[in-house]
C-alpha positions as CSV (number, residue, x, y, z in Angstrom):
1,M,80.8,99.9,91.8
2,H,82.0,102.4,94.2
3,Q,84.9,101.7,96.6
4,T,84.1,101.8,100.3
5,Y,86.8,103.7,102.1
6,R,88.0,102.6,105.6
7,I,88.3,105.6,107.8
8,A,90.4,106.2,110.9
9,L,89.6,109.1,113.3
10,L,92.3,110.7,115.5
11,E,90.9,113.4,117.7
12,D,91.5,114.0,121.5
13,N,88.2,115.7,122.1
14,T,85.3,113.3,122.7
15,K,82.6,115.6,121.5
16,Q,84.5,116.5,118.4
17,L,85.1,112.8,117.7
18,D,81.4,112.2,118.0
19,K,80.6,115.1,115.6
20,L,83.0,113.7,113.0
21,E,81.4,110.3,113.2
22,L,78.0,111.9,112.7
23,Y,79.2,114.1,109.8
24,L,80.7,111.1,108.1
25,S,77.5,109.1,108.4
26,K,76.1,111.5,105.9
27,I,78.5,110.5,103.2
28,P,78.0,107.2,101.4
29,N,80.6,104.4,100.9
30,L,82.5,105.1,104.1
31,E,83.3,102.7,107.0
32,I,84.8,104.0,110.3
33,V,87.2,101.3,111.3
34,L,89.2,103.1,114.0
35,K,88.4,105.9,116.5
36,S,91.4,107.0,118.7
37,K,91.9,109.8,121.1
38,T,95.7,109.2,121.5
39,S,98.5,108.2,119.1
40,G,99.4,105.2,121.3
41,H,95.9,103.7,120.9
42,F,96.0,104.6,117.2
43,F,99.2,102.7,116.5
44,E,98.1,99.7,118.6
45,E,95.0,99.4,116.5
46,V,96.0,100.6,113.0
47,Q,97.7,97.4,112.0
48,L,94.6,95.4,112.7
49,T,92.1,97.7,110.9
50,H,94.0,98.8,107.8
51,P,92.4,102.2,107.2
52,D,92.5,103.8,103.8
53,I,92.1,107.4,105.0
54,L,93.0,109.2,108.2
55,I,91.1,112.2,109.6
56,A,93.2,113.8,112.3
57,D,93.4,116.7,114.6
58,L,96.8,118.4,114.5
59,D,96.9,119.2,118.3
60,L,96.3,116.1,120.4
61,G,96.7,117.9,123.7
62,N,99.2,116.3,126.0
63,D,99.9,113.4,123.6
64,S,103.6,112.6,122.8
65,M,102.9,113.1,119.1
66,S,100.9,115.6,117.0
67,G,98.5,114.6,114.3
68,M,101.1,115.7,111.8
69,E,103.6,113.3,113.2
70,V,101.3,110.4,113.1
71,A,100.3,111.2,109.6
72,Q,104.0,111.3,108.6
73,E,104.5,107.9,110.2
74,I,101.5,106.1,108.7
75,K,101.6,107.7,105.2
76,I,98.0,107.2,104.0
77,P,95.7,110.0,102.6
78,V,95.1,112.3,105.5
79,F,92.4,115.0,106.0
80,F,93.3,117.4,108.9
81,A,90.4,118.9,110.8
82,S,92.0,121.3,113.3
83,I,92.0,124.8,114.7
84,N,95.6,125.6,113.6
85,T,95.9,124.3,110.2
86,A,97.5,127.6,108.9
87,D,100.5,126.9,111.1
88,Y,101.1,123.6,109.4
89,V,100.7,124.4,105.7
90,E,104.4,124.0,104.9
91,N,104.3,120.6,106.7
92,M,101.3,119.6,104.8
93,E,102.9,120.5,101.5
94,A,106.0,118.5,102.4
95,L,104.0,115.4,103.4
96,K,102.0,115.5,100.2
97,R,105.2,115.9,98.1
98,D,107.5,113.4,100.0
99,A,105.0,110.7,100.8
100,E,103.0,111.1,97.5
101,I,99.7,111.0,99.2
102,C,96.5,113.1,99.1
103,V,96.6,115.8,101.9
104,D,93.9,118.3,102.7
105,H,92.6,120.3,105.6
106,L,89.6,122.1,107.2
107,T,90.0,124.7,109.9
108,K,87.8,124.6,113.0
109,P,85.2,125.6,113.7
110,F,83.2,124.3,110.8
111,T,79.6,123.3,110.2
112,E,78.4,119.8,109.0
113,E,77.7,121.2,105.5
114,Q,81.2,122.6,105.3
115,F,82.8,119.4,106.4
116,V,80.7,117.2,104.2
117,K,81.4,119.4,101.1
118,S,85.1,119.6,101.8
119,F,85.5,115.9,102.5
120,K,83.6,114.8,99.5
121,R,86.0,116.9,97.4
122,F,88.9,115.3,99.2
123,L,87.4,111.8,98.3
124,Q,87.4,112.7,94.7
125,E,91.1,113.5,94.9
126,V,91.8,110.2,96.6
127,A,89.7,108.3,94.1
128,F,91.6,109.9,91.1
129,F,94.9,109.2,92.7
130,N,94.0,105.6,93.4
131,S,92.8,105.1,89.9
132,L,96.3,105.5,88.8
133,Q,97.5,102.7,91.1
134,Y,96.0,99.6,89.6
135,V,97.9,96.7,87.9
136,Y,96.4,94.4,85.3
137,L,97.2,90.7,86.0
138,D,96.3,87.3,84.4
139,F,95.0,84.7,86.7
140,N,94.2,81.0,86.0
141,K,90.7,81.6,84.9
142,T,90.5,85.3,84.1
143,K,92.7,87.7,82.2
144,K,93.6,91.4,82.6
145,N,92.1,91.7,86.1
146,A,92.3,95.3,87.4
147,I,93.8,95.0,90.9
148,P,94.4,97.9,93.3
149,L,98.1,97.9,94.5
150,Q,96.8,98.6,98.0
151,D,95.0,95.3,98.1
152,I,98.1,93.2,97.4
153,V,100.0,91.9,100.4
154,Y,102.7,89.8,98.7
155,L,103.7,87.8,95.7
156,C,105.2,84.4,96.0
157,A,107.3,82.1,93.8
158,D,107.8,79.3,96.5
159,K,106.5,76.0,95.3
160,K,106.2,74.9,99.0
161,A,103.8,77.8,99.5
162,G,101.6,76.8,96.6
163,S,103.2,78.3,93.5
164,E,103.1,76.2,90.3
165,S,105.8,75.8,87.7
166,N,107.0,79.3,86.6
167,N,103.9,80.9,87.8
168,K,103.5,82.9,90.9
169,Q,100.9,83.2,93.7
170,I,99.4,86.6,94.7
171,H,98.0,87.1,98.3
172,F,95.5,89.9,99.2
173,I,94.2,91.7,102.3
174,N,90.6,91.3,101.3
175,R,90.1,88.2,99.2
176,Q,91.4,84.7,98.5
177,S,94.9,84.3,96.8
178,E,95.2,83.6,93.1
179,N,97.7,82.0,90.8
180,L,99.3,84.4,88.4
181,I,100.0,83.4,84.9
182,D,103.3,84.3,83.0
183,F,104.5,86.7,85.7
184,S,108.0,87.6,86.3
185,F,109.5,89.4,89.3
186,S,112.1,91.0,87.0
187,K,109.3,92.8,85.1
188,M,107.1,93.9,88.1
189,E,107.8,97.7,87.4
190,D,106.8,97.3,83.9
191,K,103.5,95.9,85.1
192,G,103.0,99.0,87.4
193,F,104.2,97.8,90.7
194,L,105.9,100.5,92.7
195,K,109.6,99.7,93.5
196,N,109.4,101.6,96.9
197,Q,106.2,99.8,97.9
198,F,107.0,96.2,97.2
199,L,110.1,95.1,99.0
200,T,112.2,92.0,98.2
201,V,112.7,89.9,101.4
202,H,113.6,86.7,99.7
203,K,114.2,85.4,96.2
204,S,110.7,84.0,96.4
205,F,108.8,86.8,98.0
206,R,107.9,90.4,97.2
207,V,106.0,92.1,100.0
208,N,103.8,95.3,100.2
209,R,105.5,97.3,102.9
210,K,102.1,98.5,104.0
211,Y,101.3,95.2,105.5
212,I,104.6,94.5,107.3
213,K,103.6,94.5,110.9
214,C,107.2,94.0,112.3
215,Y,110.6,92.3,111.8
216,H,111.4,89.5,114.1
217,K,115.2,89.5,114.6
218,K,115.4,86.3,116.4
219,T,113.8,84.2,113.7
220,E,114.8,86.6,110.8
221,T,111.2,86.7,109.6
222,I,108.7,89.4,108.9
223,E,105.1,89.4,110.3
224,I,102.5,90.4,107.8
225,S,98.6,90.6,107.7
226,I,96.8,88.6,105.1
227,Y,93.1,87.6,104.4
228,D,92.0,84.7,106.4
229,G,89.2,83.5,104.3
230,S,86.4,84.6,106.5
231,G,86.3,88.3,106.0
232,T,89.0,89.3,108.4
233,T,92.8,89.2,108.5
234,K,95.5,87.1,110.3
235,S,99.1,87.2,111.0
236,H,101.5,85.3,108.7
237,H,105.3,85.1,108.8
238,L,107.7,85.0,105.9
239,P,111.4,84.3,106.1
240,V,114.0,87.0,105.2
241,S,117.0,85.6,103.4
242,E,120.5,86.6,104.6
243,N,121.1,88.7,101.4
244,Y,118.3,91.0,102.3
245,Q,118.3,91.2,106.1
246,I,120.6,94.2,106.6
247,G,118.9,96.2,103.9
248,L,115.4,95.4,105.1
249,K,116.2,96.3,108.7
250,K,117.4,99.7,107.5
251,E,114.4,100.1,105.2
252,L,111.9,99.3,108.0
253,G,113.8,101.5,110.5
């Protein structure tokens, strides 16, 4: 079964934005979840749409940010479609190295055929990279389930929140939660969980930083997005214990 990639478009030119949408319609297993002409609108909507891939122009006209700056902030696979890609090669290489994500580019002007061919090649790279980011987990009824790390919102050991005995609960962005069997927080890295991706906010919670929407200082909680059971997402709050408050605030900037 092929994965459907959720695509975000960031392009200040309306005609070019429409062209990108048309070109992408020629490629299977893609869903455009966000179209933005400014960085402000993009960041307002991105936490609600959770794209897997960003296609961005580097020059956003009079915007306060460039496409590169947006990509550096969001840190998801990015395909730059722009007139001045040669000027940003070093930045692209740094982004790919430091954020450990797939980065590619295509210089305008380009034809539909050139875009489709280049973007399909980029998707192959993304698919290969993602294939290395699965964990294999045992649930109540099934064993050795292959779970993409990007689908996991948080793991819970709080009995009040539904965890049973020594087992844990795992919550997702796109499916109902499950009970984990014989799972230990101390051995998460051995299972394949990335230390810089899953943050400790409480002795009972390990949270995927991708889904942390904001830190509420008054209540010392984080707001996250989780699956709501009907095909969309909802906001949920988790407490941050005193031992982790200072470090988490620094981590989240």
